mmCIF file as gemmi writes it, N, C-alpha and C atoms, coordinates in Angstrom:
data_model
loop_
_atom_site.group_PDB
_atom_site.id
_atom_site.type_symbol
_atom_site.label_atom_id
_atom_site.label_alt_id
_atom_site.label_comp_id
_atom_site.label_asym_id
_atom_site.label_entity_id
_atom_site.label_seq_id
_atom_site.pdbx_PDB_ins_code
_atom_site.Cartn_x
_atom_site.Cartn_y
_atom_site.Cartn_z
_atom_site.occupancy
_atom_site.B_iso_or_equiv
_atom_site.pdbx_formal_charge
_atom_site.auth_seq_id
_atom_site.auth_asym_id
_atom_site.pdbx_PDB_model_num
ATOM 1 N N . MET Axp A 1 ? 11.741 -45.928 10.516 1 0 ? 1 A 1
ATOM 2 C CA . MET Axp A 1 ? 12.282 -47.255 11.707 1 0 ? 1 A 1
ATOM 3 C C . MET Axp A 1 ? 13.616 -47.901 11.092 1 0 ? 1 A 1
ATOM 4 N N . ALA Axp A 2 ? 13.943 -48.085 12.195 1 0 ? 2 A 1
ATOM 5 C CA . ALA Axp A 2 ? 14.544 -49.194 11.434 1 0 ? 2 A 1
ATOM 6 C C . ALA Axp A 2 ? 14.629 -50.916 11.824 1 0 ? 2 A 1
ATOM 7 N N . PHE Axp A 3 ? 15.117 -51.114 11.126 1 0 ? 3 A 1
ATOM 8 C CA . PHE Axp A 3 ? 14.769 -53.34 11.233 1 0 ? 3 A 1
ATOM 9 C C . PHE Axp A 3 ? 15.599 -53.361 12.858 1 0 ? 3 A 1
ATOM 10 N N . THR Axp A 4 ? 15.038 -54.411 12.95 1 0 ? 4 A 1
ATOM 11 C CA . THR Axp A 4 ? 16.114 -54.55 14.728 1 0 ? 4 A 1
ATOM 12 C C . THR Axp A 4 ? 16.449 -56.834 13.414 1 0 ? 4 A 1
ATOM 13 N N . LYS Axp A 5 ? 17.487 -56.71 14.519 1 0 ? 5 A 1
ATOM 14 C CA . LYS Axp A 5 ? 17.382 -58.532 14.92 1 0 ? 5 A 1
ATOM 15 C C . LYS Axp A 5 ? 16.514 -59.488 14.152 1 0 ? 5 A 1
ATOM 16 N N . ASP Axp A 6 ? 15.189 -58.821 16.025 1 0 ? 6 A 1
ATOM 17 C CA . ASP Axp A 6 ? 14.184 -59.348 16.622 1 0 ? 6 A 1
ATOM 18 C C . ASP Axp A 6 ? 12.722 -59.678 15.855 1 0 ? 6 A 1
ATOM 19 N N . MET Axp A 7 ? 12.918 -58.759 14.913 1 0 ? 7 A 1
ATOM 20 C CA . MET Axp A 7 ? 11.475 -58.945 14.172 1 0 ? 7 A 1
ATOM 21 C C . MET Axp A 7 ? 11.523 -60.482 12.836 1 0 ? 7 A 1
ATOM 22 N N . LEU Axp A 8 ? 10.569 -60.793 13.194 1 0 ? 8 A 1
ATOM 23 C CA . LEU Axp A 8 ? 9.815 -61.027 12.225 1 0 ? 8 A 1
ATOM 24 C C . LEU Axp A 8 ? 9.572 -61.244 10.846 1 0 ? 8 A 1
ATOM 25 N N . ILE Axp A 9 ? 10.887 -62.257 9.585 1 0 ? 9 A 1
ATOM 26 C CA . ILE Axp A 9 ? 10.613 -61.777 8.475 1 0 ? 9 A 1
ATOM 27 C C . ILE Axp A 9 ? 9.036 -60.529 8.086 1 0 ? 9 A 1
ATOM 28 N N . GLY Axp A 10 ? 8.015 -61.29 8.247 1 0 ? 10 A 1
ATOM 29 C CA . GLY Axp A 10 ? 6.788 -61.443 7.745 1 0 ? 10 A 1
ATOM 30 C C . GLY Axp A 10 ? 6.43 -60.1 7.821 1 0 ? 10 A 1
ATOM 31 N N . ASP Axp A 11 ? 6.639 -59.39 8.903 1 0 ? 11 A 1
ATOM 32 C CA . ASP Axp A 11 ? 7.29 -58.453 9.443 1 0 ? 11 A 1
ATOM 33 C C . ASP Axp A 11 ? 7.251 -57.071 8.58 1 0 ? 11 A 1
ATOM 34 N N . VAL Axp A 12 ? 8.647 -57.168 8.119 1 0 ? 12 A 1
ATOM 35 C CA . VAL Axp A 12 ? 9.549 -56.428 8.119 1 0 ? 12 A 1
ATOM 36 C C . VAL Axp A 12 ? 9.394 -56.568 6.334 1 0 ? 12 A 1
ATOM 37 N N . ILE Axp A 13 ? 8.607 -57.837 5.976 1 0 ? 13 A 1
ATOM 38 C CA . ILE Axp A 13 ? 8.245 -57.882 4.456 1 0 ? 13 A 1
ATOM 39 C C . ILE Axp A 13 ? 7.622 -56.452 4.443 1 0 ? 13 A 1
ATOM 40 N N . ARG Axp A 14 ? 6.217 -57.202 5.564 1 0 ? 14 A 1
ATOM 41 C CA . ARG Axp A 14 ? 4.75 -55.739 5.275 1 0 ? 14 A 1
ATOM 42 C C . ARG Axp A 14 ? 5.485 -54.03 5.329 1 0 ? 14 A 1
ATOM 43 N N . GLN Axp A 15 ? 6.096 -54.121 6.485 1 0 ? 15 A 1
ATOM 44 C CA . GLN Axp A 15 ? 6.529 -52.625 6.72 1 0 ? 15 A 1
ATOM 45 C C . GLN Axp A 15 ? 7.692 -52.205 5.685 1 0 ? 15 A 1
ATOM 46 N N . ASN Axp A 16 ? 8.007 -53.204 4.521 1 0 ? 16 A 1
ATOM 47 C CA . ASN Axp A 16 ? 8.452 -52.673 3.342 1 0 ? 16 A 1
ATOM 48 C C . ASN Axp A 16 ? 9.276 -53.386 2 1 0 ? 16 A 1
ATOM 49 N N . PRO Axp A 17 ? 8.638 -53.574 1.642 1 0 ? 17 A 1
ATOM 50 C CA . PRO Axp A 17 ? 8.554 -54.907 -0.177 1 0 ? 17 A 1
ATOM 51 C C . PRO Axp A 17 ? 10.167 -55.151 -0.443 1 0 ? 17 A 1
ATOM 52 N N . GLU Axp A 18 ? 10.66 -53.996 -0.176 1 0 ? 18 A 1
ATOM 53 C CA . GLU Axp A 18 ? 11.891 -53.682 -0.822 1 0 ? 18 A 1
ATOM 54 C C . GLU Axp A 18 ? 12.268 -54.234 -0.609 1 0 ? 18 A 1
ATOM 55 N N . THR Axp A 19 ? 12.27 -55.42 0.791 1 0 ? 19 A 1
ATOM 56 C CA . THR Axp A 19 ? 13.301 -56.886 2.383 1 0 ? 19 A 1
ATOM 57 C C . THR Axp A 19 ? 13.427 -57.316 1.366 1 0 ? 19 A 1
ATOM 58 N N . ILE Axp A 20 ? 12.429 -57.924 0.501 1 0 ? 20 A 1
ATOM 59 C CA . ILE Axp A 20 ? 12.466 -59.846 -0.599 1 0 ? 20 A 1
ATOM 60 C C . ILE Axp A 20 ? 13.745 -59.322 -0.4 1 0 ? 20 A 1
ATOM 61 N N . GLY Axp A 21 ? 13.807 -57.87 -1.53 1 0 ? 21 A 1
ATOM 62 C CA . GLY Axp A 21 ? 15.684 -58.415 -2.65 1 0 ? 21 A 1
ATOM 63 C C . GLY Axp A 21 ? 15.925 -58.001 -2.135 1 0 ? 21 A 1
ATOM 64 N N . VAL Axp A 22 ? 16.992 -57.117 -0.96 1 0 ? 22 A 1
ATOM 65 C CA . VAL Axp A 22 ? 17.728 -57.085 -0.395 1 0 ? 22 A 1
ATOM 66 C C . VAL Axp A 22 ? 17.956 -59.295 1.128 1 0 ? 22 A 1
ATOM 67 N N . LEU Axp A 23 ? 17.013 -59.421 1.022 1 0 ? 23 A 1
ATOM 68 C CA . LEU Axp A 23 ? 16.443 -61.216 2.055 1 0 ? 23 A 1
ATOM 69 C C . LEU Axp A 23 ? 17.407 -62.048 1.293 1 0 ? 23 A 1
ATOM 70 N N . MET Axp A 24 ? 16.685 -62.056 -0.615 1 0 ? 24 A 1
ATOM 71 C CA . MET Axp A 24 ? 17.385 -62.942 -0.991 1 0 ? 24 A 1
ATOM 72 C C . MET Axp A 24 ? 18.732 -62.872 -1.902 1 0 ? 24 A 1
ATOM 73 N N . SER Axp A 25 ? 18.567 -62.255 -1.908 1 0 ? 25 A 1
ATOM 74 C CA . SER Axp A 25 ? 20.507 -61.425 -2.542 1 0 ? 25 A 1
ATOM 75 C C . SER Axp A 25 ? 20.765 -61.852 -1.439 1 0 ? 25 A 1
ATOM 76 N N . HIS Axp A 26 ? 21.21 -61.695 -0.33 1 0 ? 26 A 1
ATOM 77 C CA . HIS Axp A 26 ? 22.321 -62.378 0.871 1 0 ? 26 A 1
ATOM 78 C C . HIS Axp A 26 ? 21.599 -64.316 1.883 1 0 ? 26 A 1
ATOM 79 N N . GLY Axp A 27 ? 20.915 -64.881 0.678 1 0 ? 27 A 1
ATOM 80 C CA . GLY Axp A 27 ? 20.012 -66.345 0.69 1 0 ? 27 A 1
ATOM 81 C C . GLY Axp A 27 ? 19.284 -66.645 1.426 1 0 ? 27 A 1
ATOM 82 N N . MET Axp A 28 ? 18.487 -65.688 1.743 1 0 ? 28 A 1
ATOM 83 C CA . MET Axp A 28 ? 17.363 -65.991 1.964 1 0 ? 28 A 1
ATOM 84 C C . MET Axp A 28 ? 16.174 -66.144 0.692 1 0 ? 28 A 1
ATOM 85 N N . GLY Axp A 29 ? 16.013 -67.741 0.413 1 0 ? 29 A 1
ATOM 86 C CA . GLY Axp A 29 ? 14.792 -67.432 -0.398 1 0 ? 29 A 1
ATOM 87 C C . GLY Axp A 29 ? 13.625 -68.63 -0.516 1 0 ? 29 A 1
ATOM 88 N N . CYS Axp A 30 ? 13.225 -68.7 1.025 1 0 ? 30 A 1
ATOM 89 C CA . CYS Axp A 30 ? 11.828 -68.688 0.959 1 0 ? 30 A 1
ATOM 90 C C . CYS Axp A 30 ? 10.795 -68.034 1.993 1 0 ? 30 A 1
ATOM 91 N N . VAL Axp A 31 ? 11.163 -66.253 1.953 1 0 ? 31 A 1
ATOM 92 C CA . VAL Axp A 31 ? 9.983 -65.36 2.242 1 0 ? 31 A 1
ATOM 93 C C . VAL Axp A 31 ? 9.802 -65.323 2.124 1 0 ? 31 A 1
ATOM 94 N N . GLY Axp A 32 ? 8.5 -65.821 1.318 1 0 ? 32 A 1
ATOM 95 C CA . GLY Axp A 32 ? 7.853 -66.094 1.457 1 0 ? 32 A 1
ATOM 96 C C . GLY Axp A 32 ? 6.347 -67.791 1.718 1 0 ? 32 A 1
ATOM 97 N N . CYS Axp A 33 ? 7.947 -68.563 2.489 1 0 ? 33 A 1
ATOM 98 C CA . CYS Axp A 33 ? 7.137 -69.698 3.148 1 0 ? 33 A 1
ATOM 99 C C . CYS Axp A 33 ? 6.625 -69.167 4.334 1 0 ? 33 A 1
ATOM 100 N N . PRO Axp A 34 ? 5.53 -70.291 4.981 1 0 ? 34 A 1
ATOM 101 C CA . PRO Axp A 34 ? 5.193 -69.632 6.376 1 0 ? 34 A 1
ATOM 102 C C . PRO Axp A 34 ? 5.701 -69.948 7.676 1 0 ? 34 A 1
ATOM 103 N N . SER Axp A 35 ? 6.734 -70.365 7.71 1 0 ? 35 A 1
ATOM 104 C CA . SER Axp A 35 ? 7.628 -70.113 8.661 1 0 ? 35 A 1
ATOM 105 C C . SER Axp A 35 ? 8.035 -68.123 9.154 1 0 ? 35 A 1
ATOM 106 N N . SER Axp A 36 ? 8.218 -67.664 7.953 1 0 ? 36 A 1
ATOM 107 C CA . SER Axp A 36 ? 8.933 -66.29 7.929 1 0 ? 36 A 1
ATOM 108 C C . SER Axp A 36 ? 7.363 -65.573 8.704 1 0 ? 36 A 1
ATOM 109 N N . GLN Axp A 37 ? 6.652 -66.584 8.258 1 0 ? 37 A 1
ATOM 110 C CA . GLN Axp A 37 ? 5.731 -65.542 9.461 1 0 ? 37 A 1
ATOM 111 C C . GLN Axp A 37 ? 5.982 -65.665 10.791 1 0 ? 37 A 1
ATOM 112 N N . MET Axp A 38 ? 7.039 -66.831 11.839 1 0 ? 38 A 1
ATOM 113 C CA . MET Axp A 38 ? 6.881 -65.924 12.8 1 0 ? 38 A 1
ATOM 114 C C . MET Axp A 38 ? 8.083 -66.973 13.479 1 0 ? 38 A 1
ATOM 115 N N . GLU Axp A 39 ? 9.192 -65.991 11.934 1 0 ? 39 A 1
ATOM 116 C CA . GLU Axp A 39 ? 10.974 -65.742 12.567 1 0 ? 39 A 1
ATOM 117 C C . GLU Axp A 39 ? 11.07 -65.252 12.343 1 0 ? 39 A 1
ATOM 118 N N . SER Axp A 40 ? 12.276 -65.103 13.216 1 0 ? 40 A 1
ATOM 119 C CA . SER Axp A 40 ? 13.101 -63.78 13.367 1 0 ? 40 A 1
ATOM 120 C C . SER Axp A 40 ? 13.708 -63.82 12.361 1 0 ? 40 A 1
ATOM 121 N N . LEU Axp A 41 ? 14.979 -62.539 12.219 1 0 ? 41 A 1
ATOM 122 C CA . LEU Axp A 41 ? 16.034 -62.046 11.417 1 0 ? 41 A 1
ATOM 123 C C . LEU Axp A 41 ? 16.3 -62.634 11.766 1 0 ? 41 A 1
ATOM 124 N N . GLU Axp A 42 ? 16.595 -62.761 12.917 1 0 ? 42 A 1
ATOM 125 C CA . GLU Axp A 42 ? 18.14 -63.279 13.373 1 0 ? 42 A 1
ATOM 126 C C . GLU Axp A 42 ? 18.02 -64.641 13.82 1 0 ? 42 A 1
ATOM 127 N N . GLU Axp A 43 ? 16.574 -65.644 13.313 1 0 ? 43 A 1
ATOM 128 C CA . GLU Axp A 43 ? 16.723 -66.845 13.19 1 0 ? 43 A 1
ATOM 129 C C . GLU Axp A 43 ? 17.291 -67.788 12.505 1 0 ? 43 A 1
ATOM 130 N N . ALA Axp A 44 ? 15.748 -66.861 11.319 1 0 ? 44 A 1
ATOM 131 C CA . ALA Axp A 44 ? 16.547 -67.302 10.206 1 0 ? 44 A 1
ATOM 132 C C . ALA Axp A 44 ? 17.97 -67.17 9.491 1 0 ? 44 A 1
ATOM 133 N N . ALA Axp A 45 ? 18.793 -66.466 9.831 1 0 ? 45 A 1
ATOM 134 C CA . ALA Axp A 45 ? 20.283 -66.026 9.422 1 0 ? 45 A 1
ATOM 135 C C . ALA Axp A 45 ? 20.872 -67.131 10.506 1 0 ? 45 A 1
ATOM 136 N N . MET Axp A 46 ? 20.284 -67.489 11.322 1 0 ? 46 A 1
ATOM 137 C CA . MET Axp A 46 ? 21.056 -68.775 12.143 1 0 ? 46 A 1
ATOM 138 C C . MET Axp A 46 ? 20.508 -69.617 11.095 1 0 ? 46 A 1
ATOM 139 N N . VAL Axp A 47 ? 19.008 -70.091 10.174 1 0 ? 47 A 1
ATOM 140 C CA . VAL Axp A 47 ? 18.667 -71.452 10.487 1 0 ? 47 A 1
ATOM 141 C C . VAL Axp A 47 ? 19.133 -70.729 8.272 1 0 ? 47 A 1
ATOM 142 N N . HIS Axp A 48 ? 19.978 -70.616 8.129 1 0 ? 48 A 1
ATOM 143 C CA . HIS Axp A 48 ? 20.608 -70.229 6.221 1 0 ? 48 A 1
ATOM 144 C C . HIS Axp A 48 ? 21.334 -70.016 6.469 1 0 ? 48 A 1
ATOM 145 N N . GLY Axp A 49 ? 22.22 -69.621 7.417 1 0 ? 49 A 1
ATOM 146 C CA . GLY Axp A 49 ? 23.342 -69.445 7.742 1 0 ? 49 A 1
ATOM 147 C C . GLY Axp A 49 ? 24.143 -68.148 7.508 1 0 ? 49 A 1
ATOM 148 N N . LEU Axp A 50 ? 24.274 -67.648 7.665 1 0 ? 50 A 1
ATOM 149 C CA . LEU Axp A 50 ? 24.034 -65.707 6.766 1 0 ? 50 A 1
ATOM 150 C C . LEU Axp A 50 ? 24.748 -65.037 8.526 1 0 ? 50 A 1
ATOM 151 N N . ASP Axp A 51 ? 25.442 -64.036 7.49 1 0 ? 51 A 1
ATOM 152 C CA . ASP Axp A 51 ? 26.08 -63.273 8.868 1 0 ? 51 A 1
ATOM 153 C C . ASP Axp A 51 ? 24.688 -62.033 9.094 1 0 ? 51 A 1
ATOM 154 N N . LEU Axp A 52 ? 24.168 -62.079 10.602 1 0 ? 52 A 1
ATOM 155 C CA . LEU Axp A 52 ? 23.068 -61.422 10.619 1 0 ? 52 A 1
ATOM 156 C C . LEU Axp A 52 ? 23.922 -59.923 10.458 1 0 ? 52 A 1
ATOM 157 N N . GLU Axp A 53 ? 24.886 -59.531 10.775 1 0 ? 53 A 1
ATOM 158 C CA . GLU Axp A 53 ? 25.318 -58.171 10.991 1 0 ? 53 A 1
ATOM 159 C C . GLU Axp A 53 ? 25.462 -57.805 9.324 1 0 ? 53 A 1
ATOM 160 N N . LYS Axp A 54 ? 25.777 -58.201 8.557 1 0 ? 54 A 1
ATOM 161 C CA . LYS Axp A 54 ? 25.624 -57.792 7.746 1 0 ? 54 A 1
ATOM 162 C C . LYS Axp A 54 ? 23.689 -57.704 6.945 1 0 ? 54 A 1
ATOM 163 N N . LEU Axp A 55 ? 23.242 -58.893 7.235 1 0 ? 55 A 1
ATOM 164 C CA . LEU Axp A 55 ? 21.845 -58.951 7.124 1 0 ? 55 A 1
ATOM 165 C C . LEU Axp A 55 ? 21.664 -57.496 7.075 1 0 ? 55 A 1
ATOM 166 N N . MET Axp A 56 ? 22.006 -57.353 8.372 1 0 ? 56 A 1
ATOM 167 C CA . MET Axp A 56 ? 21.027 -56.049 9.526 1 0 ? 56 A 1
ATOM 168 C C . MET Axp A 56 ? 21.51 -55.083 8.082 1 0 ? 56 A 1
ATOM 169 N N . SER Axp A 57 ? 23.024 -54.696 8.13 1 0 ? 57 A 1
ATOM 170 C CA . SER Axp A 57 ? 23.219 -53.822 7.785 1 0 ? 57 A 1
ATOM 171 C C . SER Axp A 57 ? 22.238 -53.285 6.232 1 0 ? 57 A 1
ATOM 172 N N . SER Axp A 58 ? 21.774 -54.499 5.606 1 0 ? 58 A 1
ATOM 173 C CA . SER Axp A 58 ? 22.021 -54.338 4.458 1 0 ? 58 A 1
ATOM 174 C C . SER Axp A 58 ? 20.174 -53.386 4.145 1 0 ? 58 A 1
ATOM 175 N N . LEU Axp A 59 ? 19.446 -53.741 4.698 1 0 ? 59 A 1
ATOM 176 C CA . LEU Axp A 59 ? 18.579 -53.911 5.387 1 0 ? 59 A 1
ATOM 177 C C . LEU Axp A 59 ? 18.192 -52.791 6.008 1 0 ? 59 A 1
ATOM 178 N N . ASN Axp A 60 ? 19.158 -51.852 7.126 1 0 ? 60 A 1
ATOM 179 C CA . ASN Axp A 60 ? 18.973 -50.808 7.03 1 0 ? 60 A 1
ATOM 180 C C . ASN Axp A 60 ? 19.337 -49.356 6.305 1 0 ? 60 A 1
ATOM 181 N N . GLU Axp A 61 ? 19.919 -49.458 5.603 1 0 ? 61 A 1
ATOM 182 C CA . GLU Axp A 61 ? 20.558 -49.505 3.96 1 0 ? 61 A 1
ATOM 183 C C . GLU Axp A 61 ? 19.032 -49.155 3.687 1 0 ? 61 A 1
ATOM 184 N N . LEU Axp A 62 ? 18.674 -49.37 3.195 1 0 ? 62 A 1
ATOM 185 C CA . LEU Axp A 62 ? 16.857 -49.182 2.477 1 0 ? 62 A 1
ATOM 186 C C . LEU Axp A 62 ? 15.942 -48.356 3.093 1 0 ? 62 A 1
ATOM 187 N N . ASP Axp A 63 ? 16.525 -48.148 4.913 1 0 ? 63 A 1
ATOM 188 C CA . ASP Axp A 63 ? 15.823 -47.638 5.391 1 0 ? 63 A 1
ATOM 189 C C . ASP Axp A 63 ? 16.345 -45.533 5.685 1 0 ? 63 A 1
ATOM 190 N N . LYS Axp A 64 ? 17.142 -45.463 4.702 1 0 ? 64 A 1
ATOM 191 C CA . LYS Axp A 64 ? 17.94 -44.327 5.728 1 0 ? 64 A 1
ATOM 192 C C . LYS Axp A 64 ? 17.284 -43.626 4.106 1 0 ? 64 A 1
């Protein structure tokens, strides 16, 4: 199953714990904070000033 930008960070991590390293390598250090349970990948990328397309590409590489 591919990751999508509207998925909640908490769901992404539960689906594949390896995503923690990917998220952190892109500058999202608060993967364990409470807001990660209610924040989508797209919202988090915007808040943290991340390149959403690069983030999504990296996450979906794990799913191959």
